[in-house]
C-alpha positions in Angstrom: 9.2 -0.5 1.0 11.6 2.5 0.6 13.4 2.8 4.0 10.7 5.3 5.6 7.5 3.4 4.8 6.1 0.3 3.8 2.9 -0.8 1.8 1.4 -4.2 1.9 -1.8 -5.2 0.3 -2.9 -9.0 0.0 -5.4 -10.1 -2.8 -6.6 -13.3 -4.0 -5.6 -14.4 -7.5 -7.1 -17.3 -9.6 -5.4 -20.3 -11.3 -2.1 -20.3 -9.1 0.1 -23.2 -10.9 3.0 -23.2 -8.2 4.3 -21.1 -5.3 6.4 -18.3 -6.8 8.6 -15.8 -4.9 9.9 -13.0 -7.0 10.8 -9.3 -6.5 9.5 -7.2 -9.2 10.8 -3.7 -9.7 8.7 -1.1 -8.1 8.4 0.9 -11.1 7.2 -1.9 -13.1 4.4 -2.5 -10.6 3.4 1.3 -10.7 3.4 1.0 -14.8 1.4 -2.3 -14.7 -1.2 -0.6 -12.3 -1.6 2.4 -14.8 -2.2 -0.1 -17.7 -4.6 -2.1 -15.6 -6.6 1.0 -14.4 -8.9 0.6 -17.4 -11.6 -0.8 -14.9 -12.8 -3.9 -13.1 -12.7 -6.1 -16.1 -8.9 -5.5 -16.6 -6.7 -8.3 -15.7 -3.3 -9.6 -16.5 -1.7 -13.2 -16.6 1.7 -13.3 -14.9 4.3 -16.0 -16.3 7.6 -16.5 -14.5 10.5 -18.0 -16.4 13.3 -19.2 -14.1 14.4 -16.7 -11.5 15.2 -13.8 -13.6 12.1 -13.2 -16.1 8.4 -12.4 -15.7 6.0 -12.0 -18.7 2.8 -9.9 -18.0 0.2 -10.7 -20.7 -2.9 -8.3 -21.0 -5.6 -8.0 -23.6 -3.3 -6.5 -26.4 -0.1 -6.2 -24.7 2.9 -8.3 -23.3 5.3 -6.9 -21.2 8.6 -8.7 -20.5 10.3 -7.9 -17.0 13.8 -8.8 -15.6 13.3 -9.4 -12.0 15.5 -8.4 -9.1 17.9 -11.1 -8.2 18.4 -11.7 -4.1 16.4 -12.0 -1.2 13.7 -9.4 -0.4 14.0 -7.9 3.1 12.0 -9.8 5.9 9.5 -6.8 6.2 7.4 -9.1 8.7 10.1 -8.2 11.2 9.6 -4.5 10.6 6.0 -4.6 11.7 5.3 -4.5 15.6 3.2 -7.7 16.7 1.2 -5.8 19.3 0.5 -2.2 20.0 -0.1 0.1 22.9 -2.5 2.6 21.4 -5.2 2.3 18.6 -7.2 5.3 17.1 -10.2 4.9 14.5 -10.8 8.0 12.4 -13.2 8.8 9.8 -11.2 9.0 6.7 -12.5 11.8 4.6 -12.6 14.2 7.5 -9.0 13.1 8.3 -7.9 13.8 4.7 -9.4 17.4 4.8 -7.7 18.2 8.1 -4.4 16.8 6.8 -4.6 18.7 3.3 -5.2 22.0 5.3 -2.4 21.6 7.7 -0.3 20.4 4.7 -0.4 23.7 3.2 2.1 25.2 5.9 4.1 22.0 6.5 4.8 22.1 2.7 6.4 25.6 3.3 8.6 24.7 6.1 12.1 23.1 5.7 10.9 20.1 7.9 7.4 18.9 5.8 6.4 17.8 9.2 2.9 17.2 10.6 2.5 16.9 14.3 -0.5 14.5 15.6 -1.6 15.0 19.3 -4.1 12.1 20.2 -6.0 12.8 23.4 -9.4 12.4 25.1 -11.3 11.2 21.9 -9.8 14.0 19.7 -7.0 14.4 17.0 -5.0 17.6 16.8 -3.0 18.0 13.7 -0.5 21.1 13.7 2.2 22.4 11.3 4.5 25.3 11.5 6.4 27.2 8.6 7.9 30.9 8.5 4.7 32.0 6.7 2.3 30.8 9.7 0.9 27.8 11.7 -1.9 25.4 11.2 -4.1 23.8 13.7 -6.9 21.4 12.9 -8.9 19.3 15.2 -11.2 16.5 14.7 -13.0 13.8 16.8 -11.8 10.4 16.8 -14.4 7.4 16.4 -12.2 5.6 19.1 -9.0 6.0 20.9 -7.6 3.4 23.2 -4.4 3.4 24.8 -3.7 6.9 26.4 -2.4 10.0 24.7 0.5 10.4 22.3 2.2 13.3 20.1 3.8 12.0 16.9 5.0 13.8 13.9 4.8 12.4 10.2 6.4 13.7 6.9 3.3 15.3 5.1 4.0 13.5 1.8 4.1 10.0 3.7 0.8 10.6 5.6 -1.0 11.9 2.4 0.3 9.0 0.2 -1.1 6.4 2.7 -4.5 8.2 2.8 -4.7 8.4 -0.8 -4.2 4.5 -1.0 -7.0 4.1 1.3 -10.7 3.8 0.2 -12.7 2.6 3.3 -14.9 5.2 5.3 -12.8 4.4 8.6 -9.3 3.7 9.2 -7.3 2.5 12.2 -3.9 3.9 13.2 -1.9 1.9 15.6 1.0 3.2 17.6 3.5 2.0 20.3 5.5 5.1 20.7 6.3 8.5 18.9 9.7 6.8 17.4 8.2 3.1 16.4 6.4 2.5 13.3 2.7 3.5 13.0 0.4 1.3 11.2 -2.4 2.7 9.1 -5.0 0.3 7.7 -8.7 -0.2 7.0 -10.8 -1.1 10.1 -11.3 -4.7 8.7 
């Protein structure tokens, strides 16, 4: 959570001894992800000491972390509970369209990509002093009408990099409310 975007992933873990609530610094999570990216066999044991310390034990490495004190923001309050629009898109064609349109968006001062969803089609546009980009792709599904919404090019590309499914769902309420992007399941 950084004030503009939020990522949420839920995974099952084994051998949970107790309910634990902790705020782990984001940089530490990123560093641990790099250390554990060695394959599916990679795993870590997390041990919490009081409210301010955590030990992460891996095969040949122990990492000691100072946790962030205080209460974490109630992120569930930020997420809409219902949506007026829903669009399903094939992930790889969407990535390719965004990558091409992003070339112009990155050259502009706004860094914006404009999405226009209508009649089963997604149009992606960007403008800069060097020129304009326009991409179109069919949507697998579009429920709830039409919408034009803008995204920061970096934020939307980060979202799509994090997903690995064949299709994604984008859920909207308006062009100024949060958009939720997730796998179809």
